[in-house]
N, C-alpha and C positions, 0 to 999 in steps of 0.2 A: 394609576397612571402607568405607562409601560415605562421600563428601564433602559436608558440610553447606554448601548453597548459599542465598543468597538468592534466594527464591521469592515476588515481588510479590504483592499481593492489590489489587483495584479499589480499595479503601477506603483504602488508604495510597500507592498508587502514583502517580508524575509519569508522565503519559501524553502522548505528544507523536505528533502524526497529520500528517505531511506530506501536503499534496493535501487538508486536512481541511476546506476549504471549501466543499466540492458532492460531490454523488454518492457514492461508497462511504465516502469520508474521513467526509464530514459525517453518513451515516446509521451509520459507525461511533462517531462522537463521542456521538451522541444515543443508542446504546446502551451505552455505557459508564456516560452519566450516568443512565441508567434502572436501571443494575446497581448503582450505588451508587459510583461512582468521586465522589471529592473534589477532583482537580488533572486538567484536561485543555488542552492547548495545541494550538491551531490553527493550522498554519504553510500560508503560501500566497501568490502574490504579490498579488493583488489586496486591496487595504486595503478596499475599499467591500462587496467579496463576505465579507471575513473579518471585519468590524464585524458583518454580516448574520447570518453563521454562529454566531459567537460568543454571541449575543442569543439565536438558536434553540435552542443548547446547553443554555445560562446558564438559561432559562425552566424547564426540565424538573427541576431539582433545585435547592433553596434551599443545600444544602451543596456544590455542586459550584463553585468557583473555577475559571473559565473566559477563558484570555488567546489572544489573537492575535498569532502572531509573522511580517511581511511579509518574505518572502526566496522569491529564485530558487533552488532547493535545486541545481539542477544547478551551481550555482557554488559552489567551495570557500567561497570567503569568505562568503557567504550562508549557506550550511549550517551554518558553526562560529558565526557570528553568532545564527542563531536557535537552536542547542543550546544556546548562552551565555545567550541572552536567556531562553529556558524554564527552563533550571536555576536562573539567577539568582532568577527569581520564583516559582518552584514547588518548587526542590530538583531533586537530581539525577534524572534519567530513566531511568525502570525499564521502562517499554513503549513501544517505538517502532512505528509503522504506516507502512509507505509506502506511499501510493496516489496516485502522483503519473502523471501522464497526458501524453501527446505530441499534439501533432498530426497525426501520421502516418497515413495512410488505404491501404488496401490499392492497389496498382498493381501490374501485370507488369513485371518488372525489367527489360525492354529498353528500355520507355516510359519510366524514369524518368531524370531531370536526375542526374547524378553528384553535383552539389551536394549534392542533396536526402539523398543516402544518409548522409553524416554527419552533417547535423542530425538527421535522425530517428533515428539511433542515439543522437547525445548525449542527446535529449530522452526518449529511452526510458529508458536504461540510467543515467546518471550520477548522476540524484536519490537511486535508493535508496544508492547506492555511496556517495556524498557525505556523507547522513546518517549512517550507519553508520559511517564513518569519525570524524565529528564526536561519535559520542554512545557508541561502544563502550568509550572509555577510562573515561566515567562509569560504566558498568554493570561493567566489570573491578574498579574500584575499590569498588563495591558489592557483587562478591561477586555478580554474579547478573544477569539482566533477559531481557526477551524481544523479539524483531524479526520483524516479519510484513510480507513484501514482498509486495505484490499487484501480478501480473503477467499471463499472459494463455494460453489454451490455444494461442495461437499458439506458444509455445514447444516444445509436443510433438506437435502435428499439422500437417504439413506441407501447406499450403493455398497453391495459385496466387493472386500477387498479395500472399503475406504474407511475401517473402523477407527482406526487410529487417526488418520489424516482427517477423517470428519468431527471426531471428538478436538480435534485441535483446532478446525476452523471454528466449531462452534462454540469453542471459548473465545475465539476472536471476536464474531459477533456477539455474544454475551457482554464482553468486556464493553464492546463499544456502547451498546445499548445503556447499560449500567453508567457508563463514564458520561455517558449525553446526560442521563438525569443529573448526577451529581454536579456537573460543569456547566448547565445550562444558566446557574446564577451568576456565573462570571461573564457570561456572555460568550463561552465556548460550544460550538457545534460540533459533535461528532457522529459521522456516518460509515457506514461500511458499504462496500461493493463486492459482489459474490459472482465471479465469472466461474465458468466450466473451462472449457478448451481454448484456450488463446494461442492461436496460430503464429508463428514467427518468433517463438521464444523460447528461451533454453530449457525452460521445464517442459515445453510441448515437445522437444528434441528426444529429453532426457526420457519422459515417459513411453516413448514409443520405441525405446531400444530395450524395452524389458517385454516379455512375451505375453505376461500376464495383464500388464496394465495396457499392453497396445492393444489386444483384444477387447479390451474392457472400452478403450476409448474410440475404438473405429466405430463400434455399436453406437456411441454416445457422437460421433461426428456426423452420422447419417440422420440423425435427429433433428440436425441444425438446418432445419427448413430456411433460415433468414440467412444464411453463412455461416461459417466459422470465424468468431469474434478475434480481430486485429488489435494489437496494443493500441493503436490509435482510438478504437472504440471506447476502451476502458479510460484513457486519457480525455476523452471529450465528457464523459461522465464525472470524472474528477473535478475538471474544470467548471460544472456545472454546479456540481455540491460545494466548491470553493469559493463560488463568486457571489456577489449580493443577492442576486436574484433567487437565491437557496436560502437567505438569512433566517428564515421562520423553520427550515427544514432539520431536524435533528434526531437521534435515535433509530435511522431508518437503516434498511439493509436491502439493496437493490441489486437484483440478480442481471448480468449482462452475459447472455449466453446464444445468441441465436436461434433460440427456439427449444434447445436441448431439454429444457422443463420449464415448468411455469411456477417453481416454489416461488 
């Protein structure tokens, strides 16, 4: 007999988006609001950007309560405080989207300052882990939930200049798959999205300001025969994975990259 688990619907779910104040995270929040969500929390470090993002989402739906929680989710205390703030104001979290980014840019490994390696890895991988650690207990208590981690195709495709970035992204992917196996008994689904270039984001602008990474991604962009991915493309994929129609999907990693690779 199949166990009965809590499957959240957008109309009733508390949705938390780490990295929700810009780029993919903000586009995802807007998509949830347009799809009938009534409780959305944006989590980010910059309070000014957070306030602007909250207004941009709230204006889309009178029925949707939107809150902002200030936190650096790479830090365990901040992640737990953000989770507590959201659950206190909106109720226990049903859907968690981790769309945090670091400042790492591609560089050949032999040219990297060793001190940068630890910094880049921490910024890439810790946020999703800390947020999951803070929120999975809430989902277990409810008997279900959804987690979607946004990583990168660097997790799948070895690319010169992305040795450290690829290691961090591969870490997120394996964490996602393993957590999915651990959490499925509690009705929690965990999946990952792995984009490549995402036009219209701060990360896109950041990598094109550096000579090496600009050359690398100019070549990649030419391979996107279906067009460069936009934040809204990732948001659409998040909504599918978060919705009841994906109730039997867990432990998967889906590339959204416009044809840059077929990994």
